C-alpha positions in Angstrom: 191.1 85.4 181.6 194.1 83.1 181.4 192.0 80.0 182.0 189.7 80.9 179.1 192.7 81.4 176.8 194.1 77.9 177.7 190.7 76.4 177.0 190.4 77.9 173.6 194.0 76.7 172.6 193.1 73.1 173.9 189.8 73.0 171.6 191.6 74.5 168.6 194.4 71.8 168.8 191.7 69.1 168.7 189.9 70.4 165.3 191.1 69.0 161.9 192.4 71.1 159.0 189.6 72.9 156.9 188.8 71.1 153.6 188.7 72.9 150.1 186.1 72.2 147.4 186.5 68.7 146.0 186.2 67.2 142.3 183.9 64.7 141.0 184.2 62.4 137.9 181.7 61.8 135.1 181.4 60.8 131.6 180.1 62.6 128.5 178.9 60.6 125.4 178.9 62.9 122.4 179.6 62.5 118.8 180.4 58.8 118.9 182.9 59.3 121.7 183.0 58.9 125.5 185.0 61.4 127.4 185.9 61.3 131.1 185.9 64.6 133.0 186.6 65.8 136.5 184.7 68.8 137.5 183.9 70.8 140.8 181.2 69.4 143.0 177.9 71.2 142.4 178.4 71.5 138.5 175.4 71.2 136.4 175.0 69.3 133.0 175.2 72.4 131.1 178.3 73.8 132.9 180.0 70.3 132.4 179.5 70.6 128.6 180.8 73.9 128.5 183.9 72.8 130.6 184.3 70.0 128.1 184.4 72.5 125.2 181.5 70.8 123.5 179.3 73.2 121.3 175.4 72.5 121.5 173.2 73.1 118.5 169.8 74.7 119.0 168.0 71.4 118.5 170.6 69.2 120.2 169.2 67.2 123.3 171.0 66.1 126.4 170.0 63.7 129.1 169.7 64.6 131.9 168.5 68.0 131.3 171.1 71.0 131.4 170.0 72.3 134.8 170.5 68.9 136.6 173.2 69.0 139.3 175.8 66.3 138.8 177.0 63.8 141.2 180.2 61.7 141.2 180.0 58.9 138.6 177.2 60.7 136.6 177.0 60.1 132.8 175.8 62.7 130.1 174.2 61.7 127.0 174.4 64.3 124.2 172.3 63.5 121.0 172.8 65.7 117.9 169.5 66.8 116.4 169.5 68.4 112.9 166.7 69.4 110.6 166.6 70.0 106.8 164.1 70.8 104.1 163.4 68.7 101.1 161.3 69.8 98.1 159.3 66.8 96.4 157.6 67.1 93.2 154.3 65.1 93.0 152.2 64.5 90.0 148.6 65.3 90.3 146.5 62.9 88.3 143.8 64.6 85.9 140.1 63.7 86.4 138.0 61.8 83.9 134.6 63.6 83.1 131.9 62.5 80.8 129.1 64.6 79.1 126.1 63.1 77.6 125.1 64.7 74.3 122.0 64.1 72.2 123.7 65.2 69.0 125.8 61.8 68.9 124.3 58.3 68.5 124.1 56.1 71.5 127.3 54.6 72.4 129.6 56.8 70.2 132.3 58.8 72.1 134.3 61.9 71.2 137.2 63.3 73.1 136.5 67.1 73.8 139.5 67.8 75.9 142.7 65.7 76.4 143.6 65.3 80.1 146.9 66.6 81.4 148.4 65.9 84.7 149.2 68.7 87.1 152.3 69.2 89.2 152.7 70.3 92.9 155.8 70.8 94.9 155.6 69.8 98.6 158.3 70.9 101.1 159.1 68.5 103.9 160.7 69.2 107.2 163.0 66.4 108.1 164.4 65.8 111.5 167.3 63.7 112.0 168.8 62.4 115.5 172.2 61.1 115.4 172.2 60.8 111.7 169.0 58.9 111.7 165.7 60.3 110.3 163.0 60.3 113.1 160.4 62.5 111.5 159.2 63.9 108.1 156.3 66.3 108.0 155.0 68.7 105.0 155.1 72.3 105.9 154.4 73.9 102.4 152.5 72.8 99.1 152.6 74.8 96.1 150.6 73.9 92.9 152.9 74.5 90.1 150.4 73.5 87.4 146.8 72.6 87.7 145.6 69.3 86.2 143.4 69.5 83.2 140.4 67.2 83.3 139.9 64.7 80.4 136.4 65.4 78.9 134.7 62.8 76.8 131.4 63.2 75.1 129.0 60.2 75.1 126.4 59.9 72.7 122.9 59.9 74.1 120.8 60.0 71.1 117.6 58.1 71.7 115.1 57.2 69.0 112.1 58.8 70.4 109.1 59.1 68.3 109.0 62.7 66.7 106.1 64.9 68.0 104.7 67.9 66.1 105.6 71.1 68.2 103.2 74.0 67.8 105.1 77.3 68.2 108.3 77.3 69.6 109.8 75.0 72.4 113.0 76.1 74.0 115.0 74.3 76.7 118.4 74.6 78.4 120.7 71.6 78.5 124.3 71.4 79.8 124.4 75.2 79.9 123.4 75.6 76.2 120.1 76.7 74.7 118.1 74.6 72.1 114.9 75.3 70.3 112.3 73.1 68.4 109.9 74.5 65.9 107.3 72.6 64.1 108.7 69.1 65.1 110.7 67.6 68.0 113.1 66.3 65.5 114.1 69.7 64.2 115.9 70.8 67.4 118.9 73.2 66.8 121.3 74.9 69.4 121.0 78.7 69.6 123.5 79.2 72.4 126.5 76.8 72.8 128.7 78.8 75.3 127.9 76.2 78.2 127.4 79.0 80.8 123.6 79.4 81.1 122.6 79.3 84.7 118.9 78.8 84.1 117.6 81.6 86.5 116.1 83.4 83.5 115.0 81.5 80.3 112.0 83.1 78.6 110.8 83.1 74.9 109.3 86.3 73.5 105.5 86.4 72.9 106.2 85.5 69.2 108.9 82.8 70.0 111.4 84.8 67.7 113.7 85.6 70.8 115.0 84.1 73.7 115.9 85.8 77.0 118.5 84.2 79.3 121.2 84.7 81.9 124.6 83.3 81.9 127.3 82.9 84.5 130.3 85.3 84.4 133.7 84.2 82.8 136.0 82.6 85.3 137.9 85.2 87.4 135.2 87.9 86.8 132.9 89.3 89.5 129.1 89.3 89.7 126.3 86.4 89.7 125.3 86.6 86.2 124.3 88.9 83.2 121.2 89.2 81.1 121.3 88.3 77.4 119.0 87.8 74.3 119.3 85.7 71.2 117.3 85.3 68.0 115.8 81.9 67.6 115.2 82.1 63.9 118.6 83.2 62.5 120.9 80.4 61.5 124.0 81.4 63.4 122.7 84.1 65.8 125.0 86.3 67.9 123.8 86.7 71.5 123.1 90.3 72.4 124.4 91.7 75.9 121.8 93.7 77.5 124.2 95.3 79.9 122.2 94.1 82.9 123.8 92.1 85.6 123.0 90.2 88.8 119.4 89.1 87.6 118.1 86.5 90.1 114.3 86.7 90.4 112.8 88.2 87.3 113.3 89.1 83.6 110.7 88.8 81.1 109.6 90.3 77.7 107.0 93.0 77.8 104.0 91.9 75.7 102.5 95.2 74.6 105.4 97.7 74.6 107.5 98.4 71.5 109.1 95.2 70.3 112.3 93.8 72.1 111.5 95.4 75.4 112.4 93.6 78.6 111.6 94.2 82.2 114.1 92.9 85.0 115.0 93.2 88.5 118.3 93.1 90.1 120.2 92.3 93.4 123.8 93.1 94.8 126.2 90.3 95.3 126.6 89.5 99.1 129.5 87.3 100.7 126.9 86.0 103.1 124.0 83.7 102.4 121.9 83.5 100.2 124.8 85.2 98.0 122.7 88.5 97.4 120.8 91.5 98.7 117.8 92.3 96.7 117.5 95.7 95.2 113.6 95.0 94.7 113.8 97.5 91.7 112.1 97.1 88.1 113.9 98.3 85.0 112.9 98.4 81.4 115.5 97.9 78.6 114.9 98.1 74.9 117.2 97.1 72.0 117.1 96.6 68.3 117.4 93.4 66.3 120.9 94.4 65.3 121.9 94.4 69.0 121.9 98.1 69.6 120.5 99.2 73.0 117.8 101.9 72.4 116.7 102.8 75.8 116.7 102.1 79.5 114.5 103.4 82.3 113.8 102.6 85.9 110.2 101.9 86.8 110.7 101.2 90.5 113.7 102.4 92.4 115.6 100.0 94.8 113.8 99.7 98.0 113.9 97.6 101.4 111.1 95.3 99.8 109.1 94.6 103.1 109.6 91.7 105.3 112.4 89.4 104.1 113.0 92.0 101.4 116.6 90.8 101.2 115.5 87.9 99.3 113.7 89.7 96.6 110.6 90.5 94.7 109.1 88.7 91.6 106.8 90.0 88.9 104.5 88.8 86.3 103.4 90.7 83.2 99.7 91.1 82.3 98.7 91.5 78.6 98.7 95.3 79.1 101.0 97.8 80.8 100.2 96.2 84.3 102.5 93.8 86.2 101.8 91.8 89.3 104.4 91.7 91.9 105.0 89.0 94.5 107.2 89.0 97.7 107.3 87.2 100.9 104.8 89.4 102.7 102.2 90.1 99.8 101.1 90.5 96.3 99.9 93.3 94.3 100.2 95.2 91.0 102.4 97.8 89.4 101.0 100.0 86.7 103.6 101.4 84.2 101.6 104.5 83.7 101.8 105.4 87.2 104.6 103.3 88.9 103.8 102.2 92.5 103.1 99.1 94.4 99.4 98.7 94.9 98.9 96.0 97.5 96.0 93.4 96.8 96.7 90.8 99.3 98.8 90.7 102.5 100.5 87.3 103.3 101.9 85.9 106.7 105.6 85.5 105.6 106.7 81.9 106.0 109.3 81.3 108.8 111.8 79.1 107.0 114.4 79.1 109.7 117.0 79.2 107.0 118.9 81.5 104.6 116.0 81.7 102.1 112.5 83.1 101.8 109.2 81.8 100.3 107.7 84.0 97.6 104.4 83.0 96.3 104.2 82.0 92.7 101.8 84.2 90.5 100.2 83.8 87.1 97.7 86.0 85.2 94.6 84.6 83.8 94.1 84.9 80.1 91.3 87.3 80.9 93.9 89.7 82.1 91.7 90.4 85.4 92.3 87.4 87.6 95.7 86.5 89.3 96.2 82.8 90.1 98.7 82.4 93.1 99.6 80.3 96.1 98.6 81.7 99.5 100.3 80.9 102.8 97.4 79.1 104.6 96.1 79.2 108.1 97.9 76.9 110.9 96.7 73.4 110.8 97.7 72.8 114.4 99.1 74.7 117.4 102.0 76.2 115.4 102.3 79.9 114.8 100.8 81.6 111.6 104.4 82.2 110.3 105.3 78.5 110.8 101.9 77.0 109.1 102.8 74.3 106.5 99.6 75.0 104.7 99.7 76.6 101.3 96.5 76.9 99.1 96.0 78.0 95.4 93.6 80.9 95.3 92.4 83.3 92.7 92.6 87.1 93.3 90.6 89.8 91.4 91.6 93.5 90.9 89.7 94.4 94.0 91.6 92.0 96.3 88.7 89.5 96.6 89.9 86.0 97.2 88.5 82.8 95.7 89.8 79.7 97.3 90.7 76.9 94.6 92.8 74.2 96.0 93.6 73.5 99.6 97.1 72.2 100.6 98.5 72.2 97.2 102.0 73.1 98.3 104.3 76.0 98.5 105.7 75.4 95.0 102.3 74.7 93.2 103.1 77.3 90.7 99.8 77.8 89.0 100.1 78.8 85.2 97.0 79.6 83.0 96.7 78.1 79.5 96.1 80.0 76.5 92.3 80.7 75.7 90.6 78.1 73.8 86.8 78.1 72.3 84.8 75.5 73.9 82.1 73.6 71.8 79.6 76.1 73.0 81.6 78.9 71.4 82.9 80.3 75.0 86.4 81.5 75.4 87.8 79.4 78.4 91.2 78.5 79.8 92.6 76.0 82.1 95.1 76.1 85.2 98.1 73.7 85.5 99.7 73.4 88.9 101.8 71.1 90.7 100.2 69.0 93.6 102.7 68.3 96.5 102.6 64.5 97.3 103.3 65.5 100.9 101.3 68.7 101.2 102.2 69.6 104.8 105.9 68.9 104.1 105.8 70.6 100.7 109.3 72.2 100.9 110.8 68.9 100.4 108.1 67.0 98.6 108.0 65.9 95.1 105.0 67.0 93.1 102.4 65.8 90.4 101.1 67.8 87.5 97.4 68.5 87.9 95.0 70.5 85.5 91.7 72.1 86.5 89.3 74.6 85.2 89.8 78.2 86.1 87.1 78.0 88.9 89.0 75.0 90.6 86.5 72.4 89.3 87.4 69.3 87.2 90.9 68.6 88.8 92.7 65.9 87.0 96.1 64.5 88.1 97.9 63.9 84.8 101.6 63.1 85.3 103.5 61.2 86.5 101.4 58.1 87.2 100.7 56.8 90.5 103.8 55.0 92.1 106.3 56.8 89.8 108.7 59.2 91.3 107.2 62.8 91.6 108.4 66.1 89.7 110.8 68.4 91.2 109.5 72.0 91.8 109.3 74.0 88.6 106.9 76.0 86.5 105.5 74.3 83.6 104.7 75.7 80.1 101.6 75.3 78.0 101.6 74.8 74.2 99.8 77.6 72.2 96.8 75.2 71.5 96.6 74.2 75.3 96.7 70.7 74.3 100.1 69.9 75.9 102.2 70.9 78.8 106.0 70.8 78.8 108.0 70.1 81.8 111.2 68.5 83.3 111.2 65.1 84.5 114.3 63.2 85.8 116.4 65.7 84.2 115.0 65.5 80.8 112.3 67.6 78.7 108.9 65.9 78.5 105.5 66.9 76.9 102.3 65.6 78.6 99.1 65.3 76.6 96.4 67.2 78.6 93.5 65.0 77.5 95.0 61.7 78.1 97.8 62.3 80.7 100.4 60.5 78.4 103.8 61.7 78.6 106.8 61.4 76.2 110.4 62.4 76.7 112.0 64.6 74.2 115.5 64.5 75.5 117.6 61.8 76.9 120.8 63.4 78.4 119.4 64.2 81.8 120.8 67.6 81.6 117.6 69.8 81.1 117.4 72.7 83.5 114.9 75.2 82.1 112.3 75.4 79.4 109.7 77.7 77.8 
């Protein structure tokens, strides 16, 4: 025991004194100054800054990072980072717009609306490091004042040869409605609001009234509204028929009391195509003074068969009978006993898009035959729904089909002419239709005007001439004497002589969008 104690004292006397925690030296560069500081070994950057009594802003940056453990002789770099916001006013230049107007001589200009610059305020976030700007980024833009476009009207009056006009020829141009009567030189506007959308544009059977649709005022909901206006009054006031969202059909009833209109409606939808069809049919009557005298529903809203969301079109006969056309078939509706009576089932076209194809139909002047476009049989290995073939056929009241034209195109739109008396004393009429230049690609094809007899014989391509650009899809209009056809070509109103195929433009502003 004694020996163990002596050995312990001997070892203890050989050990040095115990050392306490030491200090290390470092430098802190901040705010344009360099500070020397002694801190305990094991101190981190953040702890050293706290010991130095330096306050850090939320954006300030230190190097090395705050969690770094320091060693003797370390240096800390502190960079002050500040942000500020600056609002800058920026001028928005106005646009320059031009409108061609046939009422002005060629080359003459007129200022319709002076331009006015707009103003927007842009808020920038500016970051500065050490008092020097290192970034500037926009974080908010507010339009204080919208720019107002400058609108200049440019004369487009062209010295075309004046043509006689039998009956009344109406056309829409630049959102306004014009009529010609007796002569193409006697044109005059009947609606100058600039908001016609061209979906409905129909003259009454006597040509004294025009039915049309117009877009709603800015800020109001809905697709359009249905109106009528006199074509004979000097300064007519359009009549609101209190009918909205009319896309596919509205037309004058030919044999019911005067000023009666049938129409079909849709419901606006946020998804393509912008509506959901009601597939209904409504009659509205009004007086020449503008008072609505009656309204009644012929067909209640319905699903409308396959692709019924797109909608149903109709065509008046000369009696109380209408034809209906939808994506999956054609038939009739009799106002005396309203119901859909199918005549011909059609394989709906698979469009692979947000639209549906509905066959164009037109009654013959005999009131017994429907001329229409039928979706044809496949031409290859495709399915019936994908067939690119579209034929013109005649359909009688018993559903019997007479083929007339093969591969005319989906937008052939046959239209029967008024009846004329042949040299032999027989009442006859012709059919005008559009022939696709690329029949098996007719959805994207241009077309040519063709006229034929009602049995499909004597087909004659009239307009435009070979080598000229074709027509856009449309429905043409016959003159009352069946001698001319009115159509739209390159944005202008043209008339084509049926006997010679010669065409002449009646407008030159390139803004014609509808006619009747």
